[in-house]
Legacy VTK file of the C-alpha trace (Angstrom):
# vtk DataFile Version 3.0
C-alpha trace
ASCII
DATASET POLYDATA
POINTS 230 float
-6.293 10.632 -21.648
-5.819 7.321 -23.455
-3.980 4.634 -21.465
-1.169 4.523 -24.045
-0.687 8.308 -23.761
-0.692 8.134 -19.995
1.902 5.328 -20.011
4.147 7.264 -22.386
3.882 10.368 -20.187
4.834 8.326 -17.138
7.808 6.717 -18.910
9.105 10.118 -20.152
8.689 11.731 -16.740
10.310 8.725 -15.045
13.422 9.104 -17.192
13.657 12.825 -16.389
13.314 12.174 -12.633
15.959 9.451 -12.795
18.370 11.795 -14.536
17.636 14.624 -12.117
18.253 12.553 -8.943
20.739 9.971 -10.247
23.803 11.478 -8.590
22.064 12.066 -5.248
20.699 8.512 -5.194
24.135 7.097 -6.015
25.621 8.959 -3.044
23.095 8.040 -0.370
24.556 6.139 2.606
22.656 2.920 1.964
24.516 2.418 -1.293
27.642 4.571 -0.987
28.867 4.188 2.637
32.341 2.694 2.476
32.293 1.808 6.211
28.762 0.473 6.836
28.001 -1.109 10.167
26.594 -4.593 10.064
27.477 -8.204 9.302
27.011 -10.821 6.598
27.462 -10.918 2.842
26.605 -7.874 0.742
22.890 -7.381 0.148
21.269 -6.272 -3.126
22.669 -2.743 -2.849
26.088 -3.648 -1.400
25.563 -3.252 2.334
25.968 -6.026 4.942
22.814 -8.073 4.874
22.179 -7.573 8.605
22.488 -3.945 9.720
24.116 -3.136 13.058
21.924 -3.910 16.069
19.436 -6.017 14.096
18.294 -9.622 14.731
16.740 -11.778 12.036
13.147 -12.897 12.397
10.984 -15.321 10.449
7.757 -13.813 11.808
6.517 -10.393 10.750
5.735 -8.495 13.975
2.830 -6.024 13.935
3.530 -2.428 15.037
1.102 0.489 14.772
-0.364 3.445 16.666
-3.106 1.310 18.168
-5.365 1.819 15.153
-5.870 -0.613 12.278
-8.291 1.098 9.937
-10.501 -1.010 7.685
-10.711 0.576 4.252
-13.038 -1.051 1.657
-11.401 -1.101 -1.775
-14.224 0.875 -3.320
-13.620 3.676 -0.772
-9.782 3.611 -0.785
-8.173 6.757 -2.288
-4.606 7.921 -2.762
-4.039 11.649 -3.150
-0.703 12.820 -4.570
-0.263 16.599 -4.416
1.866 19.431 -3.146
4.732 20.878 -5.232
3.694 19.052 -8.442
2.464 19.886 -11.910
-0.536 17.538 -12.021
-1.994 16.514 -8.620
-4.251 13.467 -8.674
-6.517 11.386 -6.487
-6.420 7.672 -7.469
-9.123 5.110 -6.938
-8.243 1.420 -6.427
-8.864 0.773 -10.124
-6.658 3.722 -11.105
-3.859 2.458 -8.871
-3.937 -1.071 -10.327
-3.925 0.396 -13.856
-0.485 1.944 -13.277
2.723 0.047 -14.077
3.043 -2.798 -11.566
6.385 -3.883 -10.101
7.359 -7.155 -8.433
10.436 -7.040 -6.205
12.218 -8.876 -3.396
13.749 -6.845 -0.592
14.486 -6.825 3.136
12.530 -5.153 5.914
14.406 -3.514 8.809
12.461 -2.307 11.833
13.955 0.264 14.213
12.898 -1.971 17.105
15.886 -4.186 16.156
14.382 -6.965 13.991
14.878 -7.618 10.306
12.917 -9.887 7.964
14.784 -10.849 4.797
13.766 -11.698 1.229
10.185 -10.513 1.263
8.329 -10.684 -2.031
6.243 -7.678 -2.919
4.039 -6.352 -5.693
2.929 -2.781 -6.094
3.705 0.560 -7.757
7.052 2.254 -7.547
6.906 5.650 -5.896
9.049 6.750 -8.858
6.142 5.959 -11.181
3.672 7.794 -8.978
6.027 10.767 -8.977
6.254 10.576 -12.760
2.451 10.645 -12.940
2.218 13.977 -11.065
5.498 15.525 -12.306
7.136 17.184 -9.271
8.395 20.715 -9.810
12.161 21.332 -9.810
11.793 22.769 -6.329
10.405 19.529 -4.786
12.983 18.032 -2.407
11.015 15.894 0.091
7.753 13.994 0.472
5.450 13.656 3.477
3.407 10.465 3.576
0.058 10.234 5.381
-1.897 7.151 6.535
-5.575 6.580 7.192
-4.540 6.134 10.843
-3.298 9.763 10.870
0.342 8.619 10.811
2.881 10.739 8.919
6.498 10.293 7.957
8.986 12.232 5.838
11.398 10.991 3.151
13.886 12.875 0.987
13.333 12.682 -2.766
16.619 10.861 -3.366
15.479 8.086 -1.007
11.858 8.031 -2.155
12.754 7.621 -5.846
14.921 4.531 -5.365
13.653 1.595 -7.438
12.866 -0.599 -4.428
10.581 1.976 -2.791
7.087 0.713 -3.531
3.497 1.222 -2.542
2.625 -2.420 -2.131
-0.728 -4.218 -2.212
0.596 -7.783 -2.320
3.144 -9.680 -0.135
4.260 -13.268 -0.745
1.578 -13.553 -3.437
-1.314 -12.617 -1.131
-3.167 -9.354 -0.556
-1.372 -7.192 2.039
-3.035 -7.993 5.388
-4.883 -5.204 7.175
-2.635 -5.456 10.262
0.396 -4.747 8.074
-1.110 -1.753 6.366
-3.427 -3.224 3.766
-4.793 -2.502 1.319
-1.661 -0.439 0.520
1.463 0.529 2.429
4.791 2.035 1.431
8.052 0.119 1.896
11.526 1.654 2.194
14.059 -1.245 2.132
17.116 0.998 2.383
15.761 2.886 5.454
14.165 1.756 8.677
10.621 0.641 8.051
8.861 3.442 9.975
9.613 5.580 6.881
7.010 3.514 4.991
3.521 4.616 5.933
0.918 1.868 6.507
-2.666 2.399 5.199
-1.241 5.164 2.996
-3.681 7.682 1.564
-1.681 10.747 0.651
1.773 11.708 -0.625
2.613 15.387 -0.423
5.629 16.758 -2.342
7.375 19.522 -0.444
10.061 22.102 -1.130
11.335 21.848 2.474
11.568 18.988 4.910
8.720 18.544 7.374
8.945 16.134 10.305
6.466 13.247 10.628
4.915 11.529 13.624
7.974 9.704 14.976
10.448 12.301 13.782
8.659 14.890 15.950
9.084 12.513 18.893
12.857 12.104 18.623
13.355 9.526 15.875
15.978 10.156 13.212
15.115 12.401 10.285
17.114 10.150 7.935
16.892 6.572 9.339
19.909 4.824 7.772
20.106 1.217 9.132
23.805 0.743 8.364
24.722 3.797 10.435
22.541 2.828 13.445
20.674 6.046 12.682
17.639 5.475 14.943
17.258 8.684 16.921
17.956 12.359 16.392
LINES 1 231
230 0 1 2 3 4 5 6 7 8 9 10 11 12 13 14 15 16 17 18 19 20 21 22 23 24 25 26 27 28 29 30 31 32 33 34 35 36 37 38 39 40 41 42 43 44 45 46 47 48 49 50 51 52 53 54 55 56 57 58 59 60 61 62 63 64 65 66 67 68 69 70 71 72 73 74 75 76 77 78 79 80 81 82 83 84 85 86 87 88 89 90 91 92 93 94 95 96 97 98 99 100 101 102 103 104 105 106 107 108 109 110 111 112 113 114 115 116 117 118 119 120 121 122 123 124 125 126 127 128 129 130 131 132 133 134 135 136 137 138 139 140 141 142 143 144 145 146 147 148 149 150 151 152 153 154 155 156 157 158 159 160 161 162 163 164 165 166 167 168 169 170 171 172 173 174 175 176 177 178 179 180 181 182 183 184 185 186 187 188 189 190 191 192 193 194 195 196 197 198 199 200 201 202 203 204 205 206 207 208 209 210 211 212 213 214 215 216 217 218 219 220 221 222 223 224 225 226 227 228 229
């Protein structure tokens, strides 16, 4: 398929997905809660800039499962499959050829620290979804990492415009210890919902718990509701 045809298909599918999930996204707690818990001025989506129980940090602490896989770019792959029309496996070159997004957002860790105004570059999950065209029955995704980590996200959260698969932070390649070459970020949820070293996104008709969710962490992870544990 020509690049121009692929781009047009992504744009068309993106618009359909936006229309399909627009109401659900608008009513998610991280944008619609009229009594959010936190302090400070409103952030980019109207919530207090510091969620309840969080402390600001300048450093970016490293948290993982004790594994930091090293993935050469020529071996990196991202598989997107499940309840979709056109499953794909992307190479590094394929990934960089997709529409690239630069964004600034905040990073909230369930271990009670927040790092504000981080600058990212990557591909919106919305655009990856548009590439594979989820079926009408798709309601959740399950993300997998090269470290065997998994985490689940509802479609209405995953398709928000600030949910990215990032390869660059603060103008530099994403460091290995923070999930490089590519990790997912979920600025409106606690950060464990964004898989580091991501290598697969599976679209599902029904919710399936991930690594931490199976161990008692929240299924939904809303920072402004102190939604840390199930």
